[in-house]
Biopython code that builds the backbone (N, CA, C, O; Angstrom):
import numpy as np
from Bio.PDB.StructureBuilder import StructureBuilder

atoms = [
    (1, "UNK", "N", (-27.915, -0.004, 16.034)),
    (1, "UNK", "CA", (-28.151, -0.578, 14.733)),
    (1, "UNK", "C", (-28.316, 0.542, 13.705)),
    (1, "UNK", "O", (-29.048, 1.509, 13.916)),
    (2, "UNK", "N", (-27.614, 0.376, 12.592)),
    (2, "UNK", "CA", (-27.734, 1.317, 11.488)),
    (2, "UNK", "C", (-28.550, 0.676, 10.375)),
    (2, "UNK", "O", (-28.444, -0.522, 10.116)),
    (3, "UNK", "N", (-29.346, 1.476, 9.740)),
    (3, "UNK", "CA", (-30.082, 1.032, 8.556)),
    (3, "UNK", "C", (-29.147, 1.166, 7.351)),
    (3, "UNK", "O", (-28.146, 1.880, 7.412)),
    (4, "UNK", "N", (-29.477, 0.479, 6.261)),
    (4, "UNK", "CA", (-28.628, 0.483, 5.066)),
    (4, "UNK", "C", (-28.370, 1.888, 4.540)),
    (4, "UNK", "O", (-27.241, 2.205, 4.167)),
    (5, "UNK", "N", (-29.397, 2.735, 4.504)),
    (5, "UNK", "CA", (-29.208, 4.086, 3.979)),
    (5, "UNK", "C", (-28.301, 4.921, 4.888)),
    (5, "UNK", "O", (-27.588, 5.803, 4.409)),
    (6, "UNK", "N", (-28.324, 4.650, 6.183)),
    (6, "UNK", "CA", (-27.437, 5.359, 7.107)),
    (6, "UNK", "C", (-25.987, 4.918, 6.906)),
    (6, "UNK", "O", (-25.072, 5.740, 6.961)),
    (7, "UNK", "N", (-25.780, 3.638, 6.678)),
    (7, "UNK", "CA", (-24.426, 3.125, 6.423)),
    (7, "UNK", "C", (-23.883, 3.709, 5.126)),
    (7, "UNK", "O", (-22.721, 4.109, 5.067)),
    (8, "UNK", "N", (-24.711, 3.761, 4.088)),
    (8, "UNK", "CA", (-24.270, 4.339, 2.811)),
    (8, "UNK", "C", (-23.869, 5.798, 2.977)),
    (8, "UNK", "O", (-22.870, 6.235, 2.404)),
    (9, "UNK", "N", (-24.628, 6.547, 3.747)),
    (9, "UNK", "CA", (-24.322, 7.953, 4.004)),
    (9, "UNK", "C", (-22.966, 8.092, 4.708)),
    (9, "UNK", "O", (-22.160, 8.948, 4.346)),
    (10, "UNK", "N", (-22.724, 7.256, 5.703)),
    (10, "UNK", "CA", (-21.433, 7.284, 6.406)),
    (10, "UNK", "C", (-20.280, 6.901, 5.472)),
    (10, "UNK", "O", (-19.224, 7.532, 5.492)),
    (11, "UNK", "N", (-20.491, 5.864, 4.654)),
    (11, "UNK", "CA", (-19.435, 5.401, 3.746)),
    (11, "UNK", "C", (-19.088, 6.443, 2.698)),
    (11, "UNK", "O", (-17.935, 6.542, 2.278)),
    (12, "UNK", "N", (-20.071, 7.218, 2.275)),
    (12, "UNK", "CA", (-19.833, 8.250, 1.263)),
    (12, "UNK", "C", (-18.941, 9.373, 1.783)),
    (12, "UNK", "O", (-18.361, 10.120, 0.995)),
    (13, "UNK", "N", (-18.829, 9.494, 3.096)),
    (13, "UNK", "CA", (-18.080, 10.600, 3.691)),
    (13, "UNK", "C", (-16.758, 10.165, 4.319)),
    (13, "UNK", "O", (-16.134, 10.949, 5.035)),
    (14, "UNK", "N", (-16.324, 8.941, 4.068)),
    (14, "UNK", "CA", (-15.088, 8.452, 4.678)),
    (14, "UNK", "C", (-13.950, 8.425, 3.672)),
    (14, "UNK", "O", (-14.166, 8.480, 2.461)),
    (15, "UNK", "N", (-12.730, 8.340, 4.202)),
    (15, "UNK", "CA", (-11.565, 8.186, 3.332)),
    (15, "UNK", "C", (-11.510, 6.735, 2.851)),
    (15, "UNK", "O", (-12.219, 5.884, 3.387)),
    (16, "UNK", "N", (-10.675, 6.440, 1.842)),
    (16, "UNK", "CA", (-10.651, 5.091, 1.262)),
    (16, "UNK", "C", (-10.326, 3.977, 2.262)),
    (16, "UNK", "O", (-10.907, 2.895, 2.182)),
    (17, "UNK", "N", (-9.426, 4.219, 3.180)),
    (17, "UNK", "CA", (-9.035, 3.172, 4.129)),
    (17, "UNK", "C", (-10.186, 2.862, 5.084)),
    (17, "UNK", "O", (-10.516, 1.695, 5.298)),
    (18, "UNK", "N", (-10.792, 3.890, 5.653)),
    (18, "UNK", "CA", (-11.903, 3.672, 6.578)),
    (18, "UNK", "C", (-13.101, 3.061, 5.859)),
    (18, "UNK", "O", (-13.840, 2.267, 6.442)),
    (19, "UNK", "N", (-13.295, 3.428, 4.599)),
    (19, "UNK", "CA", (-14.394, 2.840, 3.812)),
    (19, "UNK", "C", (-14.179, 1.332, 3.653)),
    (19, "UNK", "O", (-15.110, 0.550, 3.850)),
    (20, "UNK", "N", (-12.966, 0.922, 3.300)),
    (20, "UNK", "CA", (-12.670, -0.504, 3.140)),
    (20, "UNK", "C", (-12.814, -1.242, 4.470)),
    (20, "UNK", "O", (-13.385, -2.331, 4.517)),
    (21, "UNK", "N", (-12.302, -0.658, 5.539)),
    (21, "UNK", "CA", (-12.411, -1.278, 6.850)),
    (21, "UNK", "C", (-13.882, -1.441, 7.243)),
    (21, "UNK", "O", (-14.280, -2.484, 7.762)),
    (22, "UNK", "N", (-14.671, -0.421, 6.997)),
    (22, "UNK", "CA", (-16.095, -0.454, 7.349)),
    (22, "UNK", "C", (-16.842, -1.506, 6.535)),
    (22, "UNK", "O", (-17.680, -2.231, 7.071)),
    (23, "UNK", "N", (-16.538, -1.587, 5.242)),
    (23, "UNK", "CA", (-17.201, -2.586, 4.398)),
    (23, "UNK", "C", (-16.803, -4.007, 4.792)),
    (23, "UNK", "O", (-17.614, -4.928, 4.685)),
    (24, "UNK", "N", (-15.572, -4.192, 5.244)),
    (24, "UNK", "CA", (-15.193, -5.510, 5.748)),
    (24, "UNK", "C", (-16.021, -5.865, 6.978)),
    (24, "UNK", "O", (-16.377, -7.027, 7.176)),
    (25, "UNK", "N", (-16.323, -4.880, 7.792)),
    (25, "UNK", "CA", (-17.180, -5.116, 8.947)),
    (25, "UNK", "C", (-18.611, -5.417, 8.547)),
    (25, "UNK", "O", (-19.222, -6.353, 9.063)),
    (26, "UNK", "N", (-19.144, -4.630, 7.632)),
    (26, "UNK", "CA", (-20.545, -4.765, 7.228)),
    (26, "UNK", "C", (-20.764, -6.004, 6.353)),
    (26, "UNK", "O", (-21.700, -6.768, 6.590)),
    (27, "UNK", "N", (-19.918, -6.206, 5.355)),
    (27, "UNK", "CA", (-20.135, -7.278, 4.376)),
    (27, "UNK", "C", (-19.537, -8.623, 4.767)),
    (27, "UNK", "O", (-20.021, -9.665, 4.325)),
    (28, "UNK", "N", (-18.496, -8.613, 5.585)),
    (28, "UNK", "CA", (-17.797, -9.854, 5.900)),
    (28, "UNK", "C", (-17.930, -10.219, 7.380)),
    (28, "UNK", "O", (-17.642, -11.350, 7.773)),
    (29, "UNK", "N", (-18.365, -9.264, 8.194)),
    (29, "UNK", "CA", (-18.519, -9.534, 9.621)),
    (29, "UNK", "C", (-17.225, -9.408, 10.403)),
    (29, "UNK", "O", (-17.090, -9.979, 11.486)),
    (30, "UNK", "N", (-16.272, -8.661, 9.857)),
    (30, "UNK", "CA", (-15.005, -8.473, 10.545)),
    (30, "UNK", "C", (-15.157, -7.519, 11.721)),
    (30, "UNK", "O", (-15.909, -6.546, 11.663)),
    (31, "UNK", "N", (-14.431, -7.819, 12.782)),
    (31, "UNK", "CA", (-14.292, -6.909, 13.899)),
    (31, "UNK", "C", (-12.983, -6.150, 13.754)),
    (31, "UNK", "O", (-12.242, -6.348, 12.791)),
    (32, "UNK", "N", (-12.703, -5.279, 14.719)),
    (32, "UNK", "CA", (-11.489, -4.462, 14.654)),
    (32, "UNK", "C", (-10.219, -5.302, 14.621)),
    (32, "UNK", "O", (-9.290, -4.994, 13.875)),
    (33, "UNK", "N", (-10.172, -6.359, 15.422)),
    (33, "UNK", "CA", (-8.985, -7.210, 15.461)),
    (33, "UNK", "C", (-8.784, -7.937, 14.141)),
    (33, "UNK", "O", (-7.654, -8.093, 13.679)),
    (34, "UNK", "N", (-9.881, -8.383, 13.534)),
    (34, "UNK", "CA", (-9.787, -9.050, 12.226)),
    (34, "UNK", "C", (-9.202, -8.109, 11.181)),
    (34, "UNK", "O", (-8.316, -8.497, 10.420)),
    (35, "UNK", "N", (-9.694, -6.871, 11.143)),
    (35, "UNK", "CA", (-9.210, -5.887, 10.173)),
    (35, "UNK", "C", (-7.746, -5.552, 10.447)),
    (35, "UNK", "O", (-6.937, -5.485, 9.522)),
    (36, "UNK", "N", (-7.413, -5.346, 11.707)),
    (36, "UNK", "CA", (-6.046, -4.963, 12.078)),
    (36, "UNK", "C", (-5.039, -6.055, 11.725)),
    (36, "UNK", "O", (-3.899, -5.750, 11.374)),
    (37, "UNK", "N", (-5.440, -7.308, 11.812)),
    (37, "UNK", "CA", (-4.522, -8.404, 11.541)),
    (37, "UNK", "C", (-4.516, -8.893, 10.111)),
    (37, "UNK", "O", (-3.802, -9.841, 9.787)),
    (38, "UNK", "N", (-5.294, -8.269, 9.252)),
    (38, "UNK", "CA", (-5.415, -8.714, 7.870)),
    (38, "UNK", "C", (-4.189, -8.315, 7.056)),
    (38, "UNK", "O", (-3.761, -7.161, 7.095)),
    (39, "UNK", "N", (-3.632, -9.259, 6.329)),
    (39, "UNK", "CA", (-2.491, -8.958, 5.461)),
    (39, "UNK", "C", (-2.960, -8.913, 4.007)),
    (39, "UNK", "O", (-3.985, -9.494, 3.651)),
    (40, "UNK", "N", (-2.189, -8.213, 3.179)),
    (40, "UNK", "CA", (-2.532, -8.127, 1.751)),
    (40, "UNK", "C", (-2.548, -9.504, 1.099)),
    (40, "UNK", "O", (-3.314, -9.748, 0.167)),
    (41, "UNK", "N", (-1.704, -10.397, 1.588)),
    (41, "UNK", "CA", (-1.638, -11.732, 0.988)),
    (41, "UNK", "C", (-2.916, -12.539, 1.209)),
    (41, "UNK", "O", (-3.143, -13.530, 0.515)),
    (42, "UNK", "N", (-3.746, -12.137, 2.156)),
    (42, "UNK", "CA", (-5.000, -12.843, 2.428)),
    (42, "UNK", "C", (-6.104, -12.437, 1.456)),
    (42, "UNK", "O", (-7.139, -13.098, 1.375)),
    (43, "UNK", "N", (-5.883, -11.351, 0.720)),
    (43, "UNK", "CA", (-6.915, -10.788, -0.146)),
    (43, "UNK", "C", (-6.606, -11.109, -1.604)),
    (43, "UNK", "O", (-5.529, -10.776, -2.098)),
    (44, "UNK", "N", (-7.538, -11.750, -2.288)),
    (44, "UNK", "CA", (-7.394, -12.002, -3.718)),
    (44, "UNK", "C", (-8.472, -11.207, -4.442)),
    (44, "UNK", "O", (-9.618, -11.644, -4.554)),
    (45, "UNK", "N", (-8.087, -10.039, -4.929)),
    (45, "UNK", "CA", (-9.048, -9.159, -5.585)),
    (45, "UNK", "C", (-9.495, -9.694, -6.939)),
    (45, "UNK", "O", (-10.583, -9.354, -7.403)),
    (46, "UNK", "N", (-8.682, -10.521, -7.578)),
    (46, "UNK", "CA", (-9.048, -11.079, -8.886)),
    (46, "UNK", "C", (-10.170, -12.106, -8.764)),
    (46, "UNK", "O", (-11.093, -12.129, -9.578)),
    (47, "UNK", "N", (-10.083, -12.954, -7.738)),
    (47, "UNK", "CA", (-11.113, -13.976, -7.554)),
    (47, "UNK", "C", (-12.246, -13.493, -6.658)),
    (47, "UNK", "O", (-13.327, -14.082, -6.653)),
    (48, "UNK", "N", (-12.005, -12.423, -5.900)),
    (48, "UNK", "CA", (-13.025, -11.909, -5.002)),
    (48, "UNK", "C", (-13.171, -12.703, -3.719)),
    (48, "UNK", "O", (-14.247, -12.750, -3.121)),
    (49, "UNK", "N", (-12.076, -13.329, -3.300)),
    (49, "UNK", "CA", (-12.111, -14.121, -2.067)),
    (49, "UNK", "C", (-11.038, -13.647, -1.101)),
    (49, "UNK", "O", (-9.975, -13.166, -1.491)),
    (50, "UNK", "N", (-11.360, -13.802, 0.166)),
    (50, "UNK", "CA", (-10.436, -13.470, 1.238)),
    (50, "UNK", "C", (-10.206, -14.765, 2.022)),
    (50, "UNK", "O", (-11.162, -15.424, 2.430)),
    (51, "UNK", "N", (-8.957, -15.120, 2.227)),
    (51, "UNK", "CA", (-8.631, -16.332, 2.982)),
    (51, "UNK", "C", (-7.622, -16.014, 4.063)),
    (51, "UNK", "O", (-6.564, -15.453, 3.778)),
    (52, "UNK", "N", (-7.933, -16.363, 5.298)),
    (52, "UNK", "CA", (-7.044, -16.027, 6.400)),
    (52, "UNK", "C", (-7.337, -16.919, 7.592)),
    (52, "UNK", "O", (-8.353, -17.612, 7.636)),
    (53, "UNK", "N", (-6.427, -16.888, 8.562)),
    (53, "UNK", "CA", (-6.622, -17.589, 9.825)),
    (53, "UNK", "C", (-6.983, -16.545, 10.862)),
    (53, "UNK", "O", (-6.241, -15.585, 11.073)),
    (54, "UNK", "N", (-8.102, -16.729, 11.498)),
    (54, "UNK", "CA", (-8.563, -15.758, 12.483)),
    (54, "UNK", "C", (-7.646, -15.784, 13.701)),
    (54, "UNK", "O", (-7.412, -16.842, 14.285)),
    (55, "UNK", "N", (-7.131, -14.624, 14.079)),
    (55, "UNK", "CA", (-6.174, -14.524, 15.177)),
    (55, "UNK", "C", (-6.748, -15.025, 16.492)),
    (55, "UNK", "O", (-6.067, -15.721, 17.245)),
    (56, "UNK", "N", (-7.975, -14.682, 16.765)),
    (56, "UNK", "CA", (-8.593, -15.004, 18.047)),
    (56, "UNK", "C", (-8.738, -16.508, 18.266)),
    (56, "UNK", "O", (-8.511, -17.001, 19.371)),
    (57, "UNK", "N", (-9.118, -17.241, 17.211)),
    (57, "UNK", "CA", (-9.411, -18.667, 17.355)),
    (57, "UNK", "C", (-8.433, -19.585, 16.640)),
    (57, "UNK", "O", (-8.355, -20.776, 16.940)),
    (58, "UNK", "N", (-7.681, -19.025, 15.686)),
    (58, "UNK", "CA", (-6.773, -19.850, 14.892)),
    (58, "UNK", "C", (-7.481, -20.656, 13.816)),
    (58, "UNK", "O", (-6.864, -21.497, 13.162)),
    (59, "UNK", "N", (-8.750, -20.410, 13.629)),
    (59, "UNK", "CA", (-9.537, -21.139, 12.644)),
    (59, "UNK", "C", (-9.463, -20.424, 11.298)),
    (59, "UNK", "O", (-9.646, -19.209, 11.219)),
    (60, "UNK", "N", (-9.196, -21.185, 10.249)),
    (60, "UNK", "CA", (-9.132, -20.633, 8.906)),
    (60, "UNK", "C", (-10.512, -20.263, 8.399)),
    (60, "UNK", "O", (-11.499, -20.942, 8.683)),
    (61, "UNK", "N", (-10.567, -19.177, 7.645)),
    (61, "UNK", "CA", (-11.820, -18.738, 7.045)),
    (61, "UNK", "C", (-11.573, -18.380, 5.586)),
    (61, "UNK", "O", (-10.517, -17.858, 5.228)),
    (62, "UNK", "N", (-12.559, -18.668, 4.755)),
    (62, "UNK", "CA", (-12.545, -18.263, 3.353)),
    (62, "UNK", "C", (-13.854, -17.546, 3.112)),
    (62, "UNK", "O", (-14.931, -18.121, 3.270)),
    (63, "UNK", "N", (-13.754, -16.275, 2.724)),
    (63, "UNK", "CA", (-14.924, -15.414, 2.669)),
    (63, "UNK", "C", (-15.038, -14.755, 1.297)),
    (63, "UNK", "O", (-14.062, -14.188, 0.806)),
    (64, "UNK", "N", (-16.227, -14.821, 0.663)),
    (64, "UNK", "CA", (-16.406, -14.103, -0.603)),
    (64, "UNK", "C", (-16.546, -12.608, -0.336)),
    (64, "UNK", "O", (-17.126, -12.188, 0.665)),
    (65, "UNK", "N", (-16.003, -11.821, -1.250)),
    (65, "UNK", "CA", (-16.071, -10.361, -1.124)),
    (65, "UNK", "C", (-17.113, -9.799, -2.087)),
    (65, "UNK", "O", (-17.197, -10.214, -3.243)),
    (66, "UNK", "N", (-17.896, -8.858, -1.596)),
    (66, "UNK", "CA", (-18.869, -8.164, -2.434)),
    (66, "UNK", "C", (-18.116, -7.244, -3.405)),
    (66, "UNK", "O", (-17.034, -6.764, -3.068)),
    (67, "UNK", "N", (-18.656, -6.992, -4.585)),
    (67, "UNK", "CA", (-17.995, -6.094, -5.539)),
    (67, "UNK", "C", (-17.659, -4.725, -4.942)),
    (67, "UNK", "O", (-16.598, -4.168, -5.226)),
    (68, "UNK", "N", (-18.549, -4.190, -4.125)),
    (68, "UNK", "CA", (-18.303, -2.894, -3.492)),
    (68, "UNK", "C", (-17.101, -2.954, -2.537)),
    (68, "UNK", "O", (-16.334, -1.997, -2.431)),
    (69, "UNK", "N", (-16.953, -4.069, -1.859)),
    (69, "UNK", "CA", (-15.825, -4.246, -0.943)),
    (69, "UNK", "C", (-14.528, -4.405, -1.732)),
    (69, "UNK", "O", (-13.495, -3.870, -1.331)),
    (70, "UNK", "N", (-14.569, -5.125, -2.836)),
    (70, "UNK", "CA", (-13.388, -5.280, -3.690)),
    (70, "UNK", "C", (-12.921, -3.910, -4.182)),
    (70, "UNK", "O", (-11.732, -3.598, -4.120)),
    (71, "UNK", "N", (-13.854, -3.097, -4.668)),
    (71, "UNK", "CA", (-13.518, -1.758, -5.151)),
    (71, "UNK", "C", (-12.920, -0.915, -4.030)),
    (71, "UNK", "O", (-11.937, -0.205, -4.242)),
    (72, "UNK", "N", (-13.505, -0.988, -2.846)),
    (72, "UNK", "CA", (-12.997, -0.220, -1.707)),
    (72, "UNK", "C", (-11.586, -0.670, -1.334)),
    (72, "UNK", "O", (-10.741, 0.162, -1.004)),
    (73, "UNK", "N", (-11.325, -1.961, -1.382)),
    (73, "UNK", "CA", (-9.982, -2.470, -1.085)),
    (73, "UNK", "C", (-8.985, -2.032, -2.153)),
    (73, "UNK", "O", (-7.851, -1.676, -1.835)),
    (74, "UNK", "N", (-9.403, -2.056, -3.419)),
    (74, "UNK", "CA", (-8.530, -1.588, -4.502)),
    (74, "UNK", "C", (-8.141, -0.123, -4.292)),
    (74, "UNK", "O", (-7.009, 0.271, -4.573)),
    (75, "UNK", "N", (-9.072, 0.670, -3.804)),
    (75, "UNK", "CA", (-8.801, 2.085, -3.542)),
    (75, "UNK", "C", (-7.964, 2.284, -2.285)),
    (75, "UNK", "O", (-7.138, 3.194, -2.222)),
    (76, "UNK", "N", (-8.176, 1.435, -1.287)),
    (76, "UNK", "CA", (-7.532, 1.612, 0.016)),
    (76, "UNK", "C", (-6.101, 1.103, 0.072)),
    (76, "UNK", "O", (-5.262, 1.702, 0.746)),
    (77, "UNK", "N", (-5.809, 0.019, -0.616)),
    (77, "UNK", "CA", (-4.476, -0.579, -0.498)),
    (77, "UNK", "C", (-3.380, 0.400, -0.901)),
    (77, "UNK", "O", (-2.408, 0.537, -0.159)),
    (78, "UNK", "N", (-3.483, 1.083, -2.026)),
    (78, "UNK", "CA", (-2.432, 2.073, -2.352)),
    (78, "UNK", "C", (-2.392, 3.232, -1.351)),
    (78, "UNK", "O", (-1.314, 3.718, -1.010)),
    (79, "UNK", "N", (-3.551, 3.672, -0.884)),
    (79, "UNK", "CA", (-3.595, 4.781, 0.081)),
    (79, "UNK", "C", (-2.962, 4.359, 1.397)),
    (79, "UNK", "O", (-2.248, 5.140, 2.026)),
    (80, "UNK", "N", (-3.219, 3.137, 1.812)),
    (80, "UNK", "CA", (-2.674, 2.638, 3.081)),
    (80, "UNK", "C", (-1.175, 2.388, 2.959)),
    (80, "UNK", "O", (-0.417, 2.648, 3.894)),
    (81, "UNK", "N", (-0.759, 1.891, 1.819)),
    (81, "UNK", "CA", (0.662, 1.582, 1.596)),
    (81, "UNK", "C", (1.522, 2.829, 1.613)),
    (81, "UNK", "O", (2.703, 2.760, 1.954)),
    (82, "UNK", "N", (0.952, 3.966, 1.250)),
    (82, "UNK", "CA", (1.706, 5.225, 1.227)),
    (82, "UNK", "C", (1.775, 5.865, 2.599)),
    (82, "UNK", "O", (2.603, 6.747, 2.829)),
    (83, "UNK", "N", (0.919, 5.435, 3.515)),
    (83, "UNK", "CA", (0.867, 6.068, 4.851)),
    (83, "UNK", "C", (2.072, 5.709, 5.685)),
    (83, "UNK", "O", (2.187, 6.153, 6.827)),
]
sb = StructureBuilder()
sb.init_structure("model")
sb.init_model(0)
sb.init_chain("A")
sb.init_seg("    ")
for serial, (resi, resn, name, xyz) in enumerate(atoms, 1):
    if name == "N":
        sb.init_residue(resn, " ", resi, " ")
    sb.init_atom(name, np.array(xyz, "f"), 0.0, 1.0, " ", f" {name:<3s}", serial, name[0])
structure = sb.get_structure()
């Protein structure tokens, strides 16, 4: 278990993609498979909502995004797209 200040310290030292992936885990409860299967079309940065069908169960989910997670995704998407 990490405390909030420990998570912030780790996030401050990561690249944009890992920061976004980590915040999806912390703020949305995503696991590795959820992050790996996430498409850009599932993310609505304007409304701050994420909508997708979970691969493991096939159940649809609609999840609000924290402002910090939205910012991290805005930074990560261009970085990831260039990779």
